[in-house]
One Martini backbone bead per residue (centre of mass of N, CA, C, O) as a GRO file, in nm:
protein
  189
    1UNK     BB    1   6.655  12.288  10.360
    2UNK     BB    2   6.951  12.313  10.458
    3UNK     BB    3   7.229  12.487  10.391
    4UNK     BB    4   7.433  12.252  10.405
    5UNK     BB    5   7.275  12.055  10.225
    6UNK     BB    6   7.277  12.233   9.982
    7UNK     BB    7   7.586  12.261   9.952
    8UNK     BB    8   7.634  11.961   9.920
    9UNK     BB    9   7.462  11.919   9.665
   10UNK     BB   10   7.614  12.127   9.490
   11UNK     BB   11   7.887  11.995   9.509
   12UNK     BB   12   7.804  11.722   9.376
   13UNK     BB   13   7.719  11.843   9.109
   14UNK     BB   14   7.986  11.983   9.043
   15UNK     BB   15   8.154  11.728   9.053
   16UNK     BB   16   8.011  11.581   8.817
   17UNK     BB   17   8.068  11.804   8.608
   18UNK     BB   18   8.379  11.804   8.633
   19UNK     BB   19   8.424  11.507   8.565
   20UNK     BB   20   8.297  11.534   8.278
   21UNK     BB   21   8.488  11.743   8.166
   22UNK     BB   22   8.757  11.603   8.207
   23UNK     BB   23   8.685  11.354   8.038
   24UNK     BB   24   8.642  11.508   7.774
   25UNK     BB   25   8.915  11.639   7.746
   26UNK     BB   26   9.082  11.383   7.748
   27UNK     BB   27   8.947  11.241   7.507
   28UNK     BB   28   9.015  11.487   7.300
   29UNK     BB   29   9.352  11.474   7.388
   30UNK     BB   30   9.495  11.192   7.386
   31UNK     BB   31   9.650  11.188   7.109
   32UNK     BB   32   9.819  11.445   7.159
   33UNK     BB   33   9.960  11.342   7.419
   34UNK     BB   34  10.101  11.102   7.294
   35UNK     BB   35  10.256  11.244   7.081
   36UNK     BB   36  10.419  11.424   7.278
   37UNK     BB   37  10.551  11.192   7.438
   38UNK     BB   38  10.701  11.068   7.178
   39UNK     BB   39  10.879  11.320   7.103
   40UNK     BB   40  11.003  11.246   7.379
   41UNK     BB   41  11.304  11.060   7.431
   42UNK     BB   42  11.337  10.974   7.725
   43UNK     BB   43  11.472  10.891   8.012
   44UNK     BB   44  11.367  10.622   8.202
   45UNK     BB   45  11.635  10.640   8.385
   46UNK     BB   46  11.719  10.791   8.691
   47UNK     BB   47  11.846  10.943   8.945
   48UNK     BB   48  11.749  10.977   9.282
   49UNK     BB   49  11.706  11.301   9.286
   50UNK     BB   50  11.591  11.619   9.360
   51UNK     BB   51  11.509  11.654   9.026
   52UNK     BB   52  11.342  11.404   8.923
   53UNK     BB   53  11.045  11.493   8.959
   54UNK     BB   54  11.069  11.746   8.787
   55UNK     BB   55  11.144  11.610   8.526
   56UNK     BB   56  10.897  11.434   8.499
   57UNK     BB   57  10.691  11.668   8.509
   58UNK     BB   58  10.786  11.800   8.248
   59UNK     BB   59  10.677  11.583   8.066
   60UNK     BB   60  10.378  11.599   8.156
   61UNK     BB   61  10.335  11.894   8.085
   62UNK     BB   62  10.382  11.858   7.780
   63UNK     BB   63  10.180  11.635   7.726
   64UNK     BB   64   9.929  11.827   7.855
   65UNK     BB   65   9.989  12.141   7.763
   66UNK     BB   66  10.204  12.289   7.971
   67UNK     BB   67  10.430  12.497   7.838
   68UNK     BB   68  10.523  12.710   8.037
   69UNK     BB   69  10.589  12.501   8.265
   70UNK     BB   70  10.788  12.337   8.101
   71UNK     BB   71  10.993  12.558   8.061
   72UNK     BB   72  11.055  12.627   8.351
   73UNK     BB   73  11.135  12.334   8.443
   74UNK     BB   74  11.360  12.291   8.232
   75UNK     BB   75  11.537  12.519   8.345
   76UNK     BB   76  11.565  12.418   8.634
   77UNK     BB   77  11.677  12.135   8.579
   78UNK     BB   78  11.929  12.224   8.427
   79UNK     BB   79  12.046  12.376   8.667
   80UNK     BB   80  12.035  12.137   8.870
   81UNK     BB   81  12.231  11.954   8.706
   82UNK     BB   82  12.473  12.139   8.703
   83UNK     BB   83  12.507  12.161   9.001
   84UNK     BB   84  12.546  11.858   9.051
   85UNK     BB   85  12.795  11.829   8.876
   86UNK     BB   86  12.967  12.026   9.035
   87UNK     BB   87  12.962  11.886   9.304
   88UNK     BB   88  13.077  11.607   9.209
   89UNK     BB   89  13.339  11.783   9.077
   90UNK     BB   90  13.438  12.030   9.242
   91UNK     BB   91  13.291  12.286   9.111
   92UNK     BB   92  13.260  12.610   9.054
   93UNK     BB   93  12.973  12.860   9.012
   94UNK     BB   94  13.006  13.162   8.901
   95UNK     BB   95  13.025  13.163   8.581
   96UNK     BB   96  12.865  13.024   8.337
   97UNK     BB   97  13.073  13.026   8.100
   98UNK     BB   98  13.312  12.922   8.264
   99UNK     BB   99  13.181  12.667   8.375
  100UNK     BB  100  13.142  12.534   8.098
  101UNK     BB  101  13.439  12.538   8.011
  102UNK     BB  102  13.537  12.362   8.245
  103UNK     BB  103  13.371  12.110   8.187
  104UNK     BB  104  13.502  12.066   7.908
  105UNK     BB  105  13.810  12.077   7.970
  106UNK     BB  106  13.774  11.823   8.187
  107UNK     BB  107  13.548  11.615   8.063
  108UNK     BB  108  13.262  11.610   8.212
  109UNK     BB  109  13.147  11.709   7.935
  110UNK     BB  110  13.009  11.725   7.641
  111UNK     BB  111  12.944  11.921   7.374
  112UNK     BB  112  12.650  11.825   7.351
  113UNK     BB  113  12.568  11.884   7.640
  114UNK     BB  114  12.640  12.178   7.643
  115UNK     BB  115  12.459  12.262   7.406
  116UNK     BB  116  12.193  12.174   7.539
  117UNK     BB  117  12.211  12.357   7.788
  118UNK     BB  118  12.229  12.627   7.631
  119UNK     BB  119  11.956  12.617   7.491
  120UNK     BB  120  11.801  12.644   7.755
  121UNK     BB  121  11.940  12.897   7.866
  122UNK     BB  122  11.848  13.068   7.587
  123UNK     BB  123  11.517  13.026   7.656
  124UNK     BB  124  11.421  13.293   7.805
  125UNK     BB  125  11.498  13.279   8.101
  126UNK     BB  126  11.462  13.568   8.221
  127UNK     BB  127  11.181  13.623   8.121
  128UNK     BB  128  11.048  13.385   8.262
  129UNK     BB  129  11.154  13.403   8.552
  130UNK     BB  130  11.047  13.732   8.564
  131UNK     BB  131  10.795  13.792   8.399
  132UNK     BB  132  10.825  13.937   8.139
  133UNK     BB  133  10.650  14.082   7.892
  134UNK     BB  134  10.767  13.902   7.658
  135UNK     BB  135  10.606  13.634   7.714
  136UNK     BB  136  10.353  13.707   7.526
  137UNK     BB  137  10.559  13.626   7.252
  138UNK     BB  138  10.606  13.335   7.323
  139UNK     BB  139  10.650  13.007   7.183
  140UNK     BB  140  10.581  12.764   7.398
  141UNK     BB  141  10.540  12.498   7.252
  142UNK     BB  142  10.805  12.505   7.097
  143UNK     BB  143  10.992  12.560   7.344
  144UNK     BB  144  10.936  12.307   7.503
  145UNK     BB  145  11.043  12.107   7.291
  146UNK     BB  146  11.329  12.243   7.273
  147UNK     BB  147  11.390  12.171   7.584
  148UNK     BB  148  11.339  11.857   7.609
  149UNK     BB  149  11.542  11.746   7.410
  150UNK     BB  150  11.801  11.845   7.561
  151UNK     BB  151  11.738  11.720   7.838
  152UNK     BB  152  11.755  11.428   7.731
  153UNK     BB  153  12.058  11.447   7.650
  154UNK     BB  154  12.166  11.497   7.928
  155UNK     BB  155  12.046  11.256   8.080
  156UNK     BB  156  12.182  11.038   7.897
  157UNK     BB  157  12.466  11.111   7.978
  158UNK     BB  158  12.450  11.108   8.296
  159UNK     BB  159  12.211  10.844   8.302
  160UNK     BB  160  12.332  10.627   8.169
  161UNK     BB  161  12.258  10.281   8.083
  162UNK     BB  162  12.309   9.931   8.155
  163UNK     BB  163  12.198   9.599   8.091
  164UNK     BB  164  12.344   9.326   8.284
  165UNK     BB  165  12.220   9.055   8.392
  166UNK     BB  166  11.987   9.249   8.530
  167UNK     BB  167  12.178   9.487   8.559
  168UNK     BB  168  12.253   9.807   8.663
  169UNK     BB  169  12.482  10.015   8.461
  170UNK     BB  170  12.638  10.283   8.502
  171UNK     BB  171  12.837  10.499   8.302
  172UNK     BB  172  12.826  10.732   8.553
  173UNK     BB  173  12.870  10.672   8.882
  174UNK     BB  174  12.899  10.953   9.012
  175UNK     BB  175  12.568  11.009   8.963
  176UNK     BB  176  12.541  10.768   9.164
  177UNK     BB  177  12.403  10.602   9.464
  178UNK     BB  178  12.565  10.356   9.564
  179UNK     BB  179  12.549  10.069   9.714
  180UNK     BB  180  12.716   9.809   9.867
  181UNK     BB  181  12.540   9.593   9.682
  182UNK     BB  182  12.510   9.765   9.384
  183UNK     BB  183  12.276   9.938   9.421
  184UNK     BB  184  12.039  10.182   9.284
  185UNK     BB  185  11.875  10.461   9.299
  186UNK     BB  186  11.572  10.520   9.123
  187UNK     BB  187  11.396  10.687   8.852
  188UNK     BB  188  11.093  10.611   8.711
  189UNK     BB  189  10.922  10.673   8.358
   0.00000   0.00000   0.00000
């Protein structure tokens, strides 16, 4: 047998083994994954913006047990949504605390939304972002859940919708890019 034929045969064997391993892991963890998915009552429709895919993947990461990654993505999406809100409202983001106070004082976001964002912001953001040694002692499973629940609150406030006579009606149209025909691009999850 030629070397390349041997390599191909070994790759096929390894492929079969890996497929079997992945199937077993999935079958063994499917109930846990479903439970985690339902723990987060996420917003099913959000605006199709630059952070929408990352937000959806954050849910998938948590569901599938990738807690460190879920924390990282939840922090990034939180900041992305804040930046998006600032841009849509023409507010500068110099100092985080002043920025949040301005959003509140102008009625751009509710106290509940601000508190949700702050919970994510204070969730070891700098330690995780910079991979500081402290991360080895962070309870990421718990933290991921604690971050996804407030992220859901934020998205429900910013991207809340009603369905009236089969039409999607955003509660805060400023955050949706409506077309002239009244349709809006959405990200379904």
